[in-house]
C-alpha positions as CSV (number, residue, x, y, z in Angstrom):
1,T,9.1,5.3,60.1
2,P,12.9,5.6,59.5
3,R,12.5,4.0,56.0
4,R,9.9,6.6,55.0
5,V,12.1,9.4,56.3
6,R,15.0,8.1,54.2
7,A,12.8,7.8,51.2
8,R,11.5,11.4,51.5
9,A,15.1,12.6,52.0
10,M,16.3,10.8,48.9
11,A,13.3,12.1,46.9
12,K,14.1,15.7,48.0
13,K,17.7,15.2,47.0
14,G,16.6,14.0,43.6
15,R,14.3,17.0,43.1
16,E,17.1,19.3,44.1
17,A,19.5,17.6,41.7
18,R,17.0,18.0,38.8
19,I,16.5,21.7,39.7
20,M,20.3,22.2,39.7
21,R,20.8,20.5,36.4
22,T,18.0,22.7,34.8
23,I,19.6,25.9,36.2
24,T,23.0,24.8,34.9
25,K,21.6,24.2,31.4
26,I,19.8,27.6,31.4
27,R,23.0,29.4,32.5
28,G,25.2,27.5,30.2
29,D,27.5,26.6,33.1
30,T,29.6,23.5,33.2
31,M,27.9,20.7,35.1
32,S,29.7,19.5,38.1
33,E,31.2,16.0,38.2
34,A,28.7,15.0,41.0
35,L,25.7,16.1,38.8
36,K,27.2,14.3,35.8
37,R,27.5,11.1,37.8
38,R,24.0,11.4,39.2
39,A,22.6,12.0,35.7
40,A,24.4,9.0,34.2
41,S,23.2,6.8,37.1
42,N,19.6,7.8,36.5
43,K,19.8,7.1,32.8
44,K,21.3,3.7,33.5
45,K,18.5,2.9,36.0
46,N,15.8,4.0,33.5
47,G,17.3,1.8,30.8
48,I,18.3,4.7,28.6
49,T,21.2,4.0,26.2
50,A,23.8,6.5,25.0
51,G,21.8,7.1,21.8
52,G,18.7,8.1,23.8
53,A,16.7,4.9,23.1
54,S,15.2,2.7,25.8
55,S,17.2,-0.5,26.2
56,S,13.9,-2.4,26.2
57,G,11.2,-1.2,23.7
58,G,13.4,1.3,21.9
59,A,16.6,-0.7,21.2
60,D,17.7,-0.8,17.6
61,D,18.3,-3.9,15.5
62,G,21.8,-3.1,14.3
63,T,20.6,-0.5,11.8
64,G,21.0,2.5,14.2
65,V,17.2,3.1,14.1
66,S,15.1,2.3,17.2
67,R,12.1,0.0,17.1
68,W,10.0,2.9,18.4
69,R,11.2,5.1,15.4
70,K,10.5,2.4,12.9
71,K,7.0,1.9,14.4
72,K,6.3,5.6,14.1
73,D,7.7,5.7,10.5
74,K,5.4,2.8,9.5
75,A,2.4,4.5,11.0
76,K,3.2,7.7,9.1
77,I,3.6,5.7,5.8
78,R,0.2,4.1,6.4
79,V,-1.5,7.5,7.0
80,E,0.1,9.0,3.9
81,A,-0.9,6.0,1.8
82,R,-4.5,6.1,3.1
83,G,-4.8,9.6,1.7
84,T,-7.8,11.9,2.3
85,S,-11.5,11.9,1.3
86,D,-10.6,14.2,-1.6
87,A,-7.6,12.1,-2.6
88,P,-8.1,8.5,-1.4
89,H,-4.8,6.5,-1.4
90,G,-3.1,9.7,-2.5
91,Y,-4.4,9.6,-6.1
92,H,-4.3,12.9,-8.1
93,G,-4.7,13.9,-11.7
94,G,-1.0,14.4,-12.3
95,M,-0.2,10.8,-11.4
96,K,0.4,8.4,-14.2
97,V,-1.7,5.2,-13.4
98,L,-2.1,1.8,-15.0
99,C,-5.2,-0.1,-14.0
100,V,-4.7,-3.8,-14.7
101,G,-7.5,-6.3,-15.1
102,D,-10.2,-3.7,-14.4
103,G,-13.0,-6.0,-15.9
104,N,-15.9,-3.6,-16.1
105,M,-13.6,-0.6,-15.9
106,S,-15.7,1.0,-13.2
107,F,-12.7,1.5,-10.9
108,A,-10.8,3.4,-13.6
109,L,-13.9,5.6,-14.2
110,A,-14.3,6.2,-10.5
111,L,-10.6,7.1,-10.3
112,A,-11.0,9.6,-13.1
113,T,-13.9,11.1,-11.3
114,V,-12.0,11.4,-8.1
115,C,-9.2,13.2,-10.0
116,G,-11.7,15.8,-11.3
117,N,-12.5,14.0,-14.6
118,E,-8.8,14.2,-15.5
119,G,-7.8,10.9,-17.2
120,T,-5.1,11.9,-19.7
121,N,-2.5,10.0,-17.5
122,L,-4.7,7.0,-17.0
123,V,-4.4,3.7,-18.9
124,V,-6.9,1.0,-18.4
125,T,-6.6,-2.7,-19.3
126,T,-9.0,-5.7,-19.1
127,R,-8.1,-9.3,-19.9
128,E,-11.3,-9.7,-22.0
129,T,-11.4,-8.8,-25.6
130,L,-13.9,-6.1,-26.6
131,G,-16.3,-8.7,-27.9
132,V,-16.2,-10.7,-24.7
133,A,-16.4,-7.6,-22.5
134,R,-19.6,-6.5,-24.4
135,K,-21.1,-9.9,-23.8
136,I,-20.5,-10.2,-20.1
137,Y,-20.8,-6.6,-19.1
138,G,-23.6,-5.6,-21.4
139,D,-24.4,-2.1,-22.6
140,A,-22.5,-0.6,-19.7
141,C,-19.2,-1.7,-21.4
142,D,-19.5,0.8,-24.4
143,A,-20.8,3.5,-22.1
144,T,-17.9,3.1,-19.7
145,V,-15.3,3.1,-22.5
146,E,-16.9,6.3,-24.0
147,A,-16.9,8.0,-20.6
148,L,-13.2,7.1,-20.0
149,E,-12.1,8.3,-23.4
150,A,-14.0,11.5,-22.9
151,C,-11.9,12.0,-19.8
152,G,-8.8,11.4,-21.9
153,A,-8.0,7.9,-20.6
154,T,-6.6,5.1,-22.8
155,V,-8.3,1.7,-22.9
156,H,-6.7,-1.6,-24.0
157,F,-8.6,-4.9,-24.2
158,G,-7.2,-8.5,-24.1
159,V,-4.3,-7.7,-21.9
160,E,-3.1,-10.5,-19.6
161,C,-0.7,-10.0,-16.6
162,E,2.0,-12.1,-18.4
163,T,1.9,-9.8,-21.4
164,L,2.4,-6.5,-19.5
165,R,6.1,-6.3,-19.8
166,A,6.1,-7.4,-23.5
167,R,3.5,-4.6,-24.2
168,A,5.2,-2.0,-22.1
169,K,5.9,0.4,-24.9
170,T,2.3,0.4,-26.1
171,L,0.8,0.6,-22.6
172,Q,2.9,3.5,-21.5
173,E,1.7,5.8,-24.2
174,T,-1.1,8.0,-22.9
175,A,-3.4,10.7,-24.3
176,S,-1.2,13.3,-22.5
177,G,1.7,12.4,-24.7
178,S,3.6,10.7,-21.9
179,A,5.5,7.6,-22.9
180,G,7.4,7.1,-19.7
181,A,6.9,4.6,-16.8
182,F,3.9,4.7,-14.4
183,D,3.8,6.2,-10.9
184,R,1.3,3.5,-9.9
185,I,0.0,0.2,-11.2
186,V,-3.3,-1.0,-9.7
187,F,-4.7,-4.5,-9.7
188,N,-7.9,-4.7,-7.7
189,F,-9.3,-8.1,-6.5
190,P,-7.3,-10.3,-8.8
191,D,-9.0,-13.6,-9.6
192,A,-7.9,-16.3,-12.0
193,G,-11.6,-17.4,-12.4
194,V,-11.0,-21.0,-11.4
195,G,-12.4,-21.0,-7.9
196,K,-10.9,-19.8,-4.6
197,V,-10.5,-22.9,-2.5
198,G,-8.7,-26.2,-3.0
199,P,-5.0,-26.8,-3.7
200,L,-5.3,-26.3,-7.5
201,S,-7.4,-23.2,-7.3
202,V,-5.1,-21.6,-4.7
203,Q,-2.1,-22.5,-6.8
204,A,-3.7,-20.8,-9.8
205,Q,-4.4,-17.6,-7.8
206,R,-0.8,-17.5,-6.5
207,E,0.4,-17.9,-10.1
208,L,-1.7,-15.0,-11.2
209,L,-0.3,-12.8,-8.5
210,A,3.2,-14.0,-9.3
211,S,2.7,-13.1,-13.0
212,F,1.7,-9.6,-12.0
213,F,4.6,-9.1,-9.6
214,E,7.0,-10.5,-12.2
215,N,5.8,-8.2,-15.0
216,A,4.5,-5.0,-13.5
217,P,7.8,-3.6,-12.1
218,G,9.1,-3.3,-15.7
219,L,6.5,-0.6,-16.3
220,L,7.0,1.2,-13.1
221,K,9.1,4.2,-12.1
222,G,11.9,3.7,-9.6
223,S,9.8,5.3,-6.9
224,G,6.5,3.9,-8.2
225,E,4.1,1.6,-6.4
226,M,2.0,-1.5,-7.1
227,H,-1.4,-1.5,-5.4
228,V,-3.2,-4.8,-5.0
229,A,-6.6,-4.8,-3.3
230,L,-7.8,-8.1,-1.8
231,Q,-10.2,-9.4,0.8
232,T,-8.2,-10.2,3.9
233,G,-10.2,-13.2,5.4
234,P,-10.4,-16.8,4.2
235,P,-10.0,-18.1,1.6
236,Y,-8.0,-15.1,0.3
237,A,-5.5,-15.1,3.2
238,G,-4.4,-18.5,1.9
239,W,-3.2,-17.0,-1.3
240,N,-0.3,-15.5,0.7
241,I,0.1,-12.3,-1.3
242,E,2.9,-11.1,0.9
243,G,4.9,-14.3,0.4
244,V,4.3,-14.4,-3.3
245,G,5.5,-10.8,-3.6
246,A,8.6,-11.5,-1.6
247,K,9.4,-14.5,-3.7
248,C,9.1,-12.3,-6.8
249,G,11.5,-9.7,-5.4
250,V,9.0,-6.9,-4.6
251,V,8.9,-5.3,-1.2
252,L,5.7,-4.7,0.8
253,K,5.7,-1.0,1.8
254,T,2.5,-0.9,3.8
255,V,-1.1,-2.1,3.9
256,V,-4.1,0.2,4.1
257,E,-7.9,-0.4,4.3
258,F,-9.8,-0.5,1.0
259,E,-13.2,1.1,1.1
260,S,-15.2,1.0,-2.1
261,S,-17.1,4.1,-0.9
262,D,-13.9,6.1,-1.3
263,F,-14.3,5.6,-5.1
264,P,-17.8,6.7,-6.0
265,G,-19.2,4.7,-8.9
266,Y,-16.9,1.7,-8.4
267,E,-18.9,-1.6,-8.9
268,Y,-17.1,-4.8,-8.1
269,C,-17.7,-7.7,-10.5
270,H,-16.4,-11.2,-10.1
271,T,-14.1,-12.7,-12.8
272,A,-16.1,-14.7,-15.3
273,T,-15.3,-18.4,-15.5
274,E,-15.0,-20.2,-18.8
275,D,-18.5,-21.7,-18.3
276,E,-20.3,-18.5,-17.6
277,E,-22.3,-17.2,-20.5
278,D,-24.8,-14.8,-18.8
279,E,-24.2,-11.1,-18.3
280,I,-22.3,-10.4,-15.1
281,E,-23.9,-8.2,-12.5
282,P,-22.0,-6.2,-9.9
283,R,-21.7,-8.0,-6.6
284,A,-21.0,-5.4,-3.9
285,D,-21.6,-8.0,-1.2
286,D,-18.4,-9.7,-2.1
287,I,-16.3,-6.8,-0.9
288,E,-18.4,-5.7,2.1
289,C,-16.0,-7.8,4.2
290,E,-12.7,-6.4,5.4
291,C,-10.5,-5.6,2.4
292,A,-7.1,-4.1,2.1
293,T,-4.8,-2.6,-0.4
294,Y,-1.3,-4.1,-0.3
295,I,1.3,-1.5,-1.5
296,F,4.4,-3.0,-3.0
297,V,7.6,-1.3,-4.4
298,K,10.4,-2.5,-6.5
299,G,13.0,-4.6,-4.7
300,A,16.5,-5.8,-5.5
301,G,15.6,-9.5,-5.2
302,A,15.3,-11.9,-8.1
303,S,12.1,-12.2,-10.1
304,C,9.9,-15.3,-9.9
């Protein structure tokens, strides 16, 4: 039909024009005005802006960076933060790390193991005093402390989140002789030990997170990170960790999956309540659900 004939003719002209533009580029010749107008028209039809970004999915938000580029950058950050099987979440022996509220200290010991039994830059805290830790974690407590110290790690008992900043000078001293700020501060599965559901319990959990976000940045290097692992489903989603962090002036950098198997030897234990008197046993089932590590960095906002 005449319509098809015209369409084929236009398609042929388009191919010829593309060939001519390619030849022109190869030769380094100046493009004719007709070719320039055709190229500009095609760009406009395809929704390509002067900056090379699509006017639909790739437009920038006033920062000069396209949404596509931001999406790619975020994906790259997640991949880097996830790390490898040899260095999960990017941990390595030269990194100065503070483990906060590491009850039975098994994560810190697993971390030292991942780093080739190098723990001279590792500082471990637990909120329980030594006496209480021995009572609720049993004989494993002394054995874990001994193993950590053999790796060169430093252990502190009776450290609450709200005392981190006040005790910064003491906590920053490591067996390696370093007295500077930390590259990373880790708080795995924070729990105020007052239940997980109900308005009062949720408020207490948010206050614990806020206490951490308010104090931890004072011990962190400018480029340092705060890693908080947490279950992602209910009731934990109601704790609103991202919102609490934003209110405290820290910035969520990215979120990566947390797999306990990445840290051989790590045994999750729930936080003991005031009424508990029996020895606490590891409860791996509690973190077999979907868990994530929320990675925060210092922000310019006001503290809580």
